[in-house]
Each structure stands twice: as C-alpha cells, then as structure tokens.
C-alpha positions as CSV (number, residue, x, y, z in Angstrom):
1,M,-3.2,-34.1,-21.3
2,W,-0.6,-34.0,-18.5
3,W,1.5,-31.5,-20.5
4,D,-1.6,-29.4,-21.1
5,A,-2.5,-29.4,-17.4
6,A,1.0,-28.4,-16.4
7,Q,1.1,-25.6,-19.0
8,A,-2.3,-24.3,-17.9
9,S,-1.0,-24.0,-14.4
10,I,2.1,-22.2,-15.5
11,N,0.0,-19.8,-17.6
12,M,-1.9,-18.7,-14.5
13,G,1.2,-17.4,-12.8
14,V,3.7,-14.6,-13.2
15,I,6.8,-16.7,-12.9
16,P,7.8,-18.2,-16.3
17,M,9.0,-21.8,-16.4
18,P,9.2,-24.7,-18.8
19,V,7.1,-27.9,-18.6
20,T,9.5,-30.5,-17.3
21,D,9.2,-34.1,-16.4
22,T,9.4,-33.1,-12.7
23,L,6.5,-30.7,-13.1
24,I,4.4,-33.3,-14.9
25,E,5.1,-35.8,-12.1
26,L,4.0,-33.1,-9.6
27,I,0.7,-32.7,-11.4
28,K,0.2,-36.5,-11.6
29,T,0.8,-36.7,-7.9
30,I,-1.8,-34.1,-7.1
31,V,-4.6,-34.8,-9.6
32,D,-6.1,-37.7,-11.5
33,E,-6.5,-37.9,-15.3
34,R,-10.1,-36.6,-15.2
35,E,-9.1,-33.6,-13.1
36,A,-6.0,-33.0,-15.3
37,R,-8.3,-32.8,-18.4
38,F,-10.5,-30.4,-16.6
39,I,-7.9,-28.0,-15.4
40,S,-6.2,-27.9,-18.8
41,R,-9.2,-26.0,-20.1
42,L,-8.9,-23.3,-17.4
43,S,-7.2,-20.4,-19.1
44,K,-8.2,-17.6,-16.8
45,P,-10.1,-17.0,-13.5
46,M,-13.8,-17.8,-14.2
47,N,-17.1,-18.0,-12.4
48,L,-19.3,-21.1,-12.5
49,D,-21.3,-20.0,-15.6
50,E,-18.1,-19.3,-17.5
51,I,-16.6,-22.7,-16.6
52,R,-19.8,-24.4,-17.8
53,Q,-19.1,-23.1,-21.3
54,T,-15.7,-24.9,-21.3
55,T,-17.0,-28.4,-20.4
56,D,-19.7,-30.9,-21.1
57,L,-19.9,-32.0,-17.5
58,A,-23.4,-32.1,-15.9
59,N,-23.9,-29.4,-13.2
60,D,-23.5,-31.9,-10.3
61,E,-20.4,-33.3,-11.8
62,L,-18.9,-29.9,-12.3
63,V,-19.6,-28.9,-8.8
64,E,-18.1,-32.2,-7.5
65,I,-14.9,-31.8,-9.5
66,L,-14.5,-28.2,-8.4
67,E,-15.0,-29.2,-4.8
68,K,-12.3,-31.9,-5.1
69,L,-9.8,-29.6,-6.7
70,M,-10.4,-26.9,-4.1
71,A,-9.9,-29.5,-1.3
72,K,-6.6,-30.5,-3.0
73,G,-5.4,-27.0,-3.2
74,V,-5.3,-26.9,-7.0
75,I,-8.1,-24.3,-7.5
76,T,-9.3,-21.5,-5.2
77,G,-12.9,-20.4,-5.1
78,I,-13.2,-16.9,-3.6
79,S,-16.1,-14.5,-3.8
80,S,-15.6,-11.2,-5.6
81,K,-15.7,-8.2,-3.3
82,T,-17.7,-6.2,-5.8
83,T,-20.2,-8.8,-7.1
84,G,-20.2,-11.5,-4.4
85,I,-19.9,-14.1,-7.2
86,V,-17.4,-16.9,-6.6
87,V,-14.4,-16.8,-8.9
88,Y,-12.5,-20.0,-9.5
89,R,-8.8,-19.7,-10.2
90,L,-6.3,-22.5,-11.2
91,L,-3.1,-22.1,-9.2
92,P,0.3,-21.8,-10.8
93,P,3.1,-24.0,-9.5
94,I,4.9,-21.3,-7.6
95,P,3.5,-19.5,-5.7
96,G,0.3,-21.6,-5.6
97,L,0.5,-25.4,-5.7
98,F,3.6,-25.4,-3.6
99,E,1.9,-23.5,-0.9
100,F,-1.5,-25.1,-0.8
101,T,-0.4,-28.7,-1.2
102,L,1.9,-28.4,1.9
103,M,0.3,-25.8,4.1
104,R,-1.9,-28.3,6.1
105,G,1.3,-29.7,7.6
106,E,0.5,-33.3,6.7
107,T,3.2,-36.0,6.7
108,T,1.9,-38.8,4.5
109,A,3.9,-40.4,1.7
110,R,2.2,-38.1,-0.8
111,E,3.4,-35.0,1.0
112,K,6.9,-36.4,1.3
113,K,6.9,-37.1,-2.5
114,L,5.7,-33.6,-3.2
115,A,8.4,-32.1,-1.1
116,G,11.0,-34.1,-3.0
117,L,9.6,-33.1,-6.4
118,F,9.4,-29.3,-5.4
119,H,13.0,-29.6,-4.2
120,R,14.0,-31.1,-7.5
121,L,12.0,-28.5,-9.5
122,F,13.8,-25.6,-7.6
123,H,17.2,-27.1,-8.6
124,E,16.1,-27.7,-12.2
125,I,15.0,-24.1,-12.5
126,S,18.3,-22.9,-11.1
127,E,20.3,-25.0,-13.5
128,M,18.3,-23.7,-16.5
129,V,18.8,-20.1,-15.3
130,Q,22.5,-20.5,-14.9
131,I,22.9,-22.0,-18.4
132,N,21.0,-19.1,-20.0
133,Y,21.8,-16.5,-17.3
134,E,21.9,-13.1,-19.2
135,P,18.8,-13.4,-21.3
136,I,16.7,-14.9,-18.5
137,V,17.8,-12.3,-15.9
138,D,17.2,-9.5,-18.5
139,F,13.7,-10.9,-19.0
140,L,13.0,-11.3,-15.3
141,R,13.7,-7.6,-14.9
142,T,10.5,-6.9,-16.8
143,V,8.4,-9.1,-14.4
144,P,6.8,-7.1,-11.5
145,P,7.5,-8.3,-7.9
146,I,5.0,-10.6,-6.3
147,T,5.8,-9.7,-2.7
148,R,6.4,-6.6,-0.6
149,V,8.8,-6.5,2.4
150,I,7.3,-5.1,5.6
151,P,10.1,-3.8,7.9
152,V,10.2,-5.5,11.3
153,E,11.6,-2.4,12.9
154,Q,8.4,-0.5,12.5
155,E,6.7,-3.0,14.7
156,I,9.1,-2.7,17.6
157,G,9.8,1.0,17.5
158,P,7.7,3.7,19.1
159,E,4.4,4.5,17.3
160,K,4.9,7.2,14.7
161,D,2.1,9.2,13.1
162,D,3.8,9.2,9.7
163,V,4.1,5.4,9.5
164,L,1.7,4.3,6.7
165,P,-0.6,1.4,7.4
166,Y,1.0,-0.8,4.8
167,E,4.4,-0.3,6.5
168,D,3.2,-1.5,9.9
169,V,2.2,-5.1,10.4
170,R,0.0,-4.3,13.4
171,K,-2.0,-1.9,11.2
172,I,-2.4,-4.5,8.5
173,I,-3.7,-7.1,10.9
174,D,-6.0,-4.6,12.5
175,R,-7.7,-4.0,9.2
176,F,-9.0,-7.5,8.9
177,E,-11.8,-9.2,10.7
178,K,-11.1,-12.6,9.2
179,I,-7.5,-13.9,9.8
180,A,-6.2,-17.5,9.3
181,V,-2.9,-19.0,10.2
182,S,-1.4,-22.0,8.5
183,T,1.7,-24.2,8.6
184,C,4.6,-22.6,6.8
185,Y,4.8,-24.7,3.7
186,C,8.5,-23.8,3.1
187,R,9.6,-25.1,6.5
188,H,7.3,-28.1,6.2
189,E,8.9,-29.0,2.9
190,K,12.3,-28.9,4.6
191,D,11.0,-30.9,7.5
192,L,9.8,-33.6,5.1
193,L,13.2,-33.6,3.5
194,G,14.9,-34.1,6.8
195,D,16.5,-30.6,6.8
196,P,14.7,-28.6,9.4
197,C,14.8,-24.8,9.8
198,K,18.0,-23.3,11.4
199,V,16.3,-20.1,12.4
200,T,13.0,-20.9,14.2
201,R,11.2,-23.8,15.7
202,E,7.8,-22.3,15.0
203,R,5.9,-23.8,12.0
204,E,2.5,-22.2,12.2
205,N,3.2,-18.6,11.2
206,C,1.9,-17.9,7.7
207,F,-1.1,-15.5,7.7
208,I,-4.0,-15.2,5.3
209,F,-6.6,-12.4,5.4
210,G,-10.1,-11.5,4.4
211,Q,-11.9,-13.6,1.8
212,T,-8.9,-15.7,1.1
213,A,-8.8,-16.6,4.8
214,E,-12.4,-17.7,4.5
215,F,-11.4,-20.1,1.8
216,V,-8.4,-21.4,3.7
217,I,-10.5,-22.0,6.8
218,Q,-13.4,-23.6,4.9
219,Y,-11.1,-26.1,3.2
220,H,-8.9,-26.7,6.3
221,F,-5.7,-25.3,4.9
222,G,-5.4,-23.2,8.1
223,R,-7.3,-22.2,11.2
224,P,-8.9,-19.0,12.3
225,V,-7.1,-16.8,14.8
226,S,-7.9,-13.6,16.7
227,K,-6.0,-10.3,16.1
228,E,-4.3,-10.8,19.5
229,E,-3.1,-14.3,18.6
230,A,-1.9,-13.1,15.2
231,L,0.1,-10.3,16.8
232,A,1.6,-12.7,19.3
233,I,2.7,-15.1,16.5
234,M,4.1,-12.2,14.5
235,N,6.0,-10.9,17.5
236,K,7.7,-14.4,17.9
237,A,8.5,-14.3,14.2
238,R,10.2,-11.0,14.6
239,N,12.2,-12.1,17.7
240,D,13.4,-15.1,15.7
241,G,14.7,-12.8,12.9
242,L,12.2,-13.7,10.2
243,V,11.4,-11.4,7.3
244,H,7.7,-10.2,6.9
245,K,6.7,-10.5,3.2
246,A,3.2,-9.4,2.1
247,F,1.2,-10.6,-0.9
248,H,-1.3,-8.2,-2.5
249,V,-4.4,-8.9,-4.5
250,K,-3.5,-9.2,-8.2
251,Q,0.2,-8.5,-7.2
252,D,-0.7,-4.8,-7.0
253,I,0.6,-3.0,-3.9
254,R,-2.3,-0.5,-4.3
255,N,-4.6,-3.4,-3.4
256,E,-5.0,-4.8,0.1
257,E,-2.8,-7.7,1.4
258,Y,-4.2,-11.2,1.3
259,A,-1.3,-12.9,3.0
260,I,1.9,-12.3,5.0
261,C,4.7,-14.9,5.2
262,N,7.5,-14.9,7.8
263,C,10.6,-15.9,5.9
264,C,14.0,-17.3,6.6
265,R,17.0,-17.8,4.4
266,C,17.3,-21.5,4.9
267,C,13.8,-22.7,4.1
268,C,11.6,-20.1,2.4
269,G,11.1,-20.5,-1.3
270,T,12.1,-17.0,-2.5
271,F,15.3,-17.0,-0.6
272,Q,16.0,-20.6,-1.3
273,I,15.8,-20.3,-5.1
274,Y,17.7,-17.0,-5.0
275,H,20.6,-18.5,-3.2
276,L,20.5,-21.5,-5.6
277,G,20.9,-19.0,-8.5
278,G,17.5,-19.7,-9.9
279,A,15.7,-16.4,-9.6
280,P,16.4,-12.8,-8.6
281,M,15.4,-11.6,-5.2
282,Q,12.7,-9.1,-6.2
283,S,10.3,-7.4,-4.0
284,Y,8.8,-4.0,-3.2
285,S,10.4,-2.3,-0.2
286,S,10.3,1.1,1.4
287,Y,13.5,1.1,3.5
288,L,17.3,0.6,3.4
289,A,19.5,-0.4,6.3
290,V,22.0,2.1,7.5
291,A,25.0,1.1,9.7
292,K,26.5,3.6,12.2
293,S,30.2,2.6,12.2
294,L,31.1,4.5,15.3
295,E,28.6,2.6,17.4
296,C,29.2,-0.8,15.8
297,T,31.2,-3.3,17.9
298,G,31.9,-5.7,15.0
299,C,30.1,-8.6,16.7
300,G,29.0,-10.0,13.4
301,I,25.4,-10.8,14.5
302,C,24.0,-8.8,11.6
303,L,26.1,-10.8,9.1
304,E,24.7,-14.0,10.5
305,K,21.1,-12.7,10.5
306,C,20.9,-11.0,7.1
307,P,19.1,-13.3,4.7
308,M,20.6,-11.5,1.7
309,E,24.2,-11.6,2.8
310,A,24.2,-7.8,2.2
311,I,26.5,-7.0,5.2
312,R,30.2,-7.3,5.6
313,L,32.7,-6.2,8.2
314,A,35.3,-3.6,7.3
315,E,37.7,-2.4,10.0
316,E,35.5,-4.2,12.5
317,A,32.4,-2.3,11.5
318,A,29.3,-3.3,9.6
319,V,29.0,-2.1,6.0
320,I,25.7,-2.4,4.1
321,D,25.6,-3.3,0.4
322,E,22.6,-1.1,-0.6
323,K,22.3,-3.0,-3.9
324,K,21.4,-6.2,-2.0
325,C,19.5,-4.8,0.9
326,I,15.8,-5.5,0.8
327,G,15.0,-3.2,3.8
328,C,13.6,-6.0,6.0
329,G,15.0,-4.6,9.2
330,V,16.1,-7.9,10.7
331,C,19.7,-6.6,11.1
332,A,18.4,-3.5,12.9
333,D,16.1,-5.5,15.2
334,Q,18.8,-8.1,16.1
335,C,21.7,-5.6,16.6
336,P,22.5,-5.7,20.3
337,V,23.8,-2.1,20.4
338,S,21.3,-0.5,18.0
339,A,24.1,0.3,15.5
340,I,21.8,-0.2,12.5
341,T,18.7,1.7,11.7
342,L,16.3,1.8,8.7
343,A,16.1,4.8,6.4
344,R,12.8,5.3,4.5
345,T,13.2,5.4,0.7
346,G,9.7,5.3,-0.5
347,I,8.4,2.4,-2.4
348,R,11.1,0.9,-4.6
349,D,11.4,-2.2,-6.8
350,V,14.3,-4.1,-5.4
351,F,15.9,-6.4,-8.0
352,V,19.0,-8.4,-6.9
353,P,20.2,-10.7,-9.7
354,P,20.7,-14.3,-8.7
355,P,24.3,-15.2,-7.9
356,R,26.4,-16.7,-10.7
357,K,27.5,-20.2,-9.9
358,K,30.8,-21.6,-11.1
359,S,30.6,-24.2,-13.8
360,K,31.2,-27.8,-12.6
361,A,33.1,-28.5,-15.9
C-alpha cells in the first residue's frame, strides 16, 4: 500500500526516482492508510466522475477524502479553463509534495520532520546519481525542463518594445487578475533545519497565478496580493540577487505561467540538488551573460553572486563559462560598474550536468 502510494506520486511527475524508505516515510508522515490506498489508484489527472470509477467510496466519503488531501497539499483540484470542470491531480514528490507541504510556513513537529526527510531524500538521490552517473545523466538529457529562467535585467532596464511578455516579469504579473504569494518552501525547509538562507531575509516571495492561485488561496497555502504588492516583492527579490524561475502549465513554455519562484543557490531545490550532484541544472532560457573585460574592475562580486559558479577571474577580469550560464542576469544586475550585460539568444534548453563528486573510498 505505502509503496504503491509512493510510486503513484512518482508516476505523476517528470523527475524519475526510485521508491526508497525515505520516500515511504514521507508519504506516511503526510497521509494516513486510508488516504494512501486512495491515492495509489490515481494514475492520471481526473475529474470527479472519473475518480468515482476507481473507488467504491460513497459520494460524501469521496468528497471528504478529496477535501482532506487537498488541504494537506497532496492533491490539487483546479478548474479546467476550457470546460470549467474541476480536475484533480496527485502531486509528485518534487516538484509537488515538497512545495505544498511546506509553503504555509508552519513550524510544528510534522513540518520539521518533513524538512529532515526531504533533506535526506535530496542526498539519497544525489548518491544514486553519482554511483550511476553516465547512464542517468544521459537519460536526463531526454527529460524536458520544468522551469524557465526570466532574466532580472529586463525588469531594471529601460522599457524596450522588442521585449516579449514572457521575458519581462512585470508583463507576466500584469496578465493575471488573481495572484497569490506564499512562503518560500525551500528557504522554510532550511529554516526548519537550522540553516537559514545566506542571500535574503525575505521568506514570502513565491508567486502563484490564475486558477492555481485560486486553489492556493482557498486552501490557505498562500494569500492574495495586488499587482503592485507583487511587483514590490519581486523588486526586493531582484535587489537581493535572486533568480526568477517560471513554471508553465503542463511544462510547456507555449502555455501561460502558473508560478514564479525567486531562487538562491543555498536553499532552492533545483540549485541545491544540482550542487549536491544529484540532478542537472536544466531550464529554458533566452539569454547569456557577456563580460566586458575592459570595463571590469575584478571586484569579484559576480563570482560571489552567480548561483551556477559560471564566472571566474582571469587577469583580473570576469570570464563567463557559457556552458554553465543560465542567463538569469543576476551578475549583470549586481555588477557595480555595469561590466556585464545580457545577450539575447532566443529560447534554448540549458543543460548543465551535475558536478562529479570524488569518491569517499
């Protein structure tokens, strides 16, 4: 039962992972046995009528268990834009359960246990990848990115007619009437582990849009904000040197965004597991950083701020490693003498293999 529930959750995501004792313990911490049996039968997103065909629960019992699982952040129930019918989706471990079980910012013993289990899971995944590095990395090259980097420089530079809406965070925010903000689950995990963020003191800076925002607000995973407040929070994130990462409906950048995270190297899941050697840094991007050596003073701020360690100093000037640059623009924004700019590349799939770790043997 527990193994089946864990496998069902994995099957709903795009990140492959094995069922481990840690993952099973996570599921046990979040749901009870009745709920585990229920979610083990959810093999795809389904509406209420489709779910009824998979269970012998009476209608009121079915509605009750769905409500409990949505309140726990195990299942989302979001209305289809085309039909208006609510579609229920079991969340995968990452991204999914990790975010929703921690995004309320609660600090009970349950949340502390979950933080420890997710921390252990990240390390287990990294160890498994390192042991089977080549075949796993080769396989991961076939998995499409789940995020898209939005360059921060576009927000601070002068308005340009040729800047596309999906490249400008202000235009993305302006498209949505319903916006929610939640506690950053990644930084909250680190807080619970006693290892707070080294980049920002802000915690409430993860954004959710549209119908997903309605769900988040209804079940108290976040609170509604105006466009003006959203932009103010985003501006603070930019000033702190955070990376804007967007999530698109069905992981398709042709679809609208449903969330934007503001990421740092020390806390955020994608950077965390990359630097642990457990997953590639893979994302869609439209830019590359370009250093102007004659203007660079060699202060080293860009080296400190770059979340990908894609910059080095050579002859007291910054040099960009284009193979590792994700085009986030943090270096350009933080450079005190404007010696780094962003060059538009068009949409590209950035794939940076995870670092190889030396064997402890």
